[in-house]
C-alpha positions in Angstrom: -88.1 162.7 -83.8 -87.8 159.5 -85.7 -90.4 158.8 -88.4 -91.3 155.2 -89.2 -92.2 154.7 -92.9 -94.0 151.6 -94.2 -92.8 150.4 -97.6 -94.9 147.7 -99.1 -93.1 145.0 -101.1 -94.1 141.8 -103.0 -97.6 140.7 -102.3 -97.8 141.3 -98.5 -94.4 142.2 -97.1 -93.7 145.4 -95.1 -90.3 146.9 -95.1 -89.8 149.4 -92.3 -87.7 152.5 -92.8 -86.6 154.7 -89.9 -86.0 158.4 -90.8 -84.3 161.0 -88.6 -83.6 164.1 -90.7 -81.7 163.1 -93.8 -80.5 159.8 -92.2 -82.3 156.5 -92.6 -82.2 152.9 -91.5 -84.2 150.1 -93.0 -85.4 146.8 -91.5 -85.8 143.6 -93.5 -85.5 144.9 -97.1 -86.5 142.0 -99.2 -86.3 144.1 -102.3 -84.1 147.1 -103.0 -86.1 149.1 -105.6 -89.0 150.2 -103.3 -86.5 151.3 -100.7 -84.3 153.1 -103.2 -87.4 154.9 -104.5 -88.2 156.3 -101.0 -84.5 157.2 -100.3 -84.2 159.0 -103.7 -87.5 160.8 -103.5 -86.8 162.1 -99.9 -83.1 162.7 -100.3 -82.1 160.3 -97.6 -78.8 158.6 -96.8 -79.0 155.0 -95.7 -76.8 154.4 -92.7 -77.9 151.0 -91.5 -79.7 147.9 -92.6 -81.2 145.7 -89.9 -82.1 142.1 -90.7 -84.2 139.8 -88.5 -83.5 136.5 -90.4 -82.2 135.0 -93.6 -85.3 134.4 -95.7 -85.0 136.1 -99.1 -88.1 138.2 -98.7 -86.3 139.9 -95.7 -82.8 140.3 -97.0 -82.9 139.9 -100.8 -82.5 143.6 -101.3 -79.4 144.1 -99.3 -77.0 143.8 -102.3 -78.9 146.3 -104.3 -79.0 148.8 -101.5 -75.2 148.4 -100.9 -74.6 149.2 -104.6 -75.9 152.7 -103.9 -75.3 153.3 -100.2 -72.5 152.6 -97.8 -74.6 151.1 -95.0 -73.8 149.0 -92.0 -75.6 145.6 -92.3 -76.6 144.2 -89.0 -78.1 140.8 -88.5 -78.0 137.3 -86.9 -74.6 135.7 -86.6 -76.1 132.3 -86.9 -77.4 132.8 -90.4 -75.9 133.4 -93.8 -76.9 136.9 -95.0 -75.5 138.9 -97.9 -73.2 141.7 -97.0 -73.5 141.5 -93.2 -71.0 143.5 -91.4 -72.1 143.3 -87.8 -73.1 139.8 -86.5 -75.4 139.6 -83.4 -76.5 136.8 -81.2 -79.1 138.6 -79.0 -78.4 140.5 -75.8 -76.5 143.3 -77.5 -77.6 146.9 -77.8 -77.3 148.7 -81.1 -78.1 152.2 -82.4 -79.9 153.1 -85.6 -81.2 156.6 -86.4 -80.2 157.6 -82.9 -82.6 155.0 -81.4 -81.1 152.5 -79.0 -82.4 149.0 -79.7 -82.1 145.9 -77.5 -81.4 142.9 -79.7 -83.6 139.9 -78.7 -82.9 136.3 -79.7 -86.2 134.8 -80.8 -85.5 131.4 -82.4 -88.3 129.3 -83.8 -89.2 130.5 -87.3 -85.4 130.3 -88.0 -82.7 129.3 -85.6 -80.9 132.7 -85.6 -84.0 134.9 -85.7 -83.6 138.3 -84.0 -86.0 141.1 -83.0 -85.1 144.7 -82.3 -86.8 146.6 -79.5 -86.4 150.3 -78.8 -88.2 153.6 -78.3 -91.4 151.6 -77.6 -91.3 149.8 -80.9 -90.7 146.1 -81.7 -89.5 145.0 -85.1 -90.0 141.3 -85.0 -89.8 139.9 -88.5 -91.7 136.7 -88.8 -91.8 135.7 -85.1 -94.9 137.5 -83.9 -97.6 138.6 -86.4 -100.6 140.7 -85.8 -103.1 138.1 -84.7 -100.7 135.2 -85.2 -97.1 134.0 -85.4 -94.7 132.6 -88.0 -94.3 129.0 -89.0 -91.8 126.9 -87.1 -89.4 126.1 -90.0 -86.0 125.6 -88.3 -86.5 125.6 -84.5 -88.8 123.7 -82.2 -92.3 124.5 -80.9 -90.7 125.0 -77.5 -88.3 127.5 -78.8 -91.0 129.4 -80.7 -93.3 129.4 -77.6 -90.5 130.7 -75.5 -89.7 133.4 -78.0 -93.3 134.5 -78.1 -93.4 134.6 -74.3 -90.3 136.8 -74.3 -92.0 139.3 -76.6 -95.3 139.1 -74.7 -93.3 140.2 -71.7 -92.6 143.6 -73.2 -94.8 146.6 -72.1 -98.4 146.4 -73.4 -98.0 149.7 -75.3 -95.1 148.4 -77.3 -95.9 149.0 -81.0 -95.5 145.7 -82.9 -94.0 146.1 -86.4 -94.2 142.7 -88.0 -93.1 142.1 -91.6 -96.3 140.8 -93.3 -100.0 141.8 -93.8 -101.5 138.6 -92.6 -103.8 140.0 -89.9 -107.2 139.3 -91.5 -106.4 135.7 -92.2 -104.8 135.3 -88.8 -107.9 136.6 -87.0 -110.1 134.2 -88.9 -108.1 131.4 -87.4 -108.1 133.0 -84.0 -111.9 133.1 -84.1 -111.9 129.4 -84.8 -109.8 128.9 -81.7 -111.5 131.3 -79.3 -115.0 132.3 -80.7 -116.2 133.7 -77.4 -113.4 136.3 -77.1 -115.3 139.6 -77.3 -112.0 141.6 -77.8 -111.1 139.3 -80.7 -114.5 139.6 -82.4 -114.3 143.4 -82.2 -110.7 143.4 -83.5 -111.6 141.1 -86.4 -114.4 143.4 -87.5 -112.1 146.4 -87.3 -109.4 144.7 -89.3 -111.9 143.5 -92.0 -113.1 147.1 -92.4 -109.6 148.4 -92.6 -108.6 145.9 -95.3 -111.7 146.6 -97.3 -110.5 150.2 -97.4 -107.0 149.1 -98.4 -105.4 150.2 -95.1 -102.6 148.4 -93.3 -103.3 146.7 -90.0 -99.8 147.0 -88.7 -98.5 148.1 -86.3 -100.3 146.3 -83.5 -99.4 146.5 -79.8 -98.3 143.8 -77.3 -101.4 144.6 -75.3 -103.7 143.9 -78.3 -101.9 140.7 -79.1 -102.1 139.4 -75.5 -105.9 140.0 -75.6 -106.6 138.5 -79.0 -103.7 136.4 -80.5 -104.2 132.7 -79.6 -100.5 132.0 -79.8 -100.0 134.4 -76.8 -103.1 132.9 -75.0 -102.1 129.2 -74.7 -103.0 129.2 -70.9 -106.5 130.4 -71.5 -109.3 127.8 -70.9 -111.0 128.3 -74.2 -107.7 128.1 -76.1 -106.7 124.9 -74.2 -110.1 123.4 -74.9 -109.7 124.1 -78.6 -106.3 122.5 -78.6 -107.7 119.5 -76.8 -110.3 119.2 -79.5 -107.5 119.0 -82.1 -105.7 116.3 -80.3 -103.6 117.9 -77.6 -102.8 115.4 -74.9 -101.5 117.9 -72.3 -102.4 121.5 -71.2 -99.0 123.1 -70.8 -98.4 126.1 -73.0 -95.9 124.4 -75.3 -98.2 121.4 -76.0 -101.1 123.8 -76.7 -98.9 126.0 -78.9 -97.7 123.0 -80.9 -101.2 121.8 -81.7 -102.4 125.3 -82.6 -99.4 125.9 -84.9 -100.0 122.6 -86.7 -103.7 123.5 -87.0 -103.0 126.9 -88.4 -100.6 125.3 -91.0 -103.6 123.7 -92.7 -106.4 126.1 -91.8 
């Protein structure tokens, strides 16, 4: 059985380590040292590094890991990433720690952003967050909305392993958008209590996100009305998403 280990990094990043026996794979290692500490302590051999996108806090540790381990480095072909050995576009299937992952192209946050889906788990980098989504830095709102819709189409019980602990702040914004959502109010209270105890709020699930994440609820009447109040001139999901994302940028 594969174990998923959460490795905190920087202020609010999560690096995800997959472990099967003495073999390991790591996803989005923005820093090498915290990963090396786990590998050394547990006597693990690093076989693969999976990267979702090129931002430094997701791939800055690759060089340091390769200094100590002969690992395959898998990531987006469309982006410049240190040490990459297998370049992907989306649509491929890869294997890490004996798990078969479907590679999903999810542009928006960056143009080449990938997500990895396998064994009921989604590693989605900065595309989908618990309670929110990433900023649209390189792509278009339409691309990001389409990418989020693709992820929302996964089974509801899919565990969502995003790369940051942003949930509490995301849900404060979600409540501003959809204050009458009872599921959202309950989730926000649970997350606030978890953070007060110093606990992580990730992973989430696709089902939870569809019920409480405004960026996956752009067809809901209350979300549309909130977007209208912020200047949306149309009610299609892309127009609503675009206004919500701009609102969140300054919330």
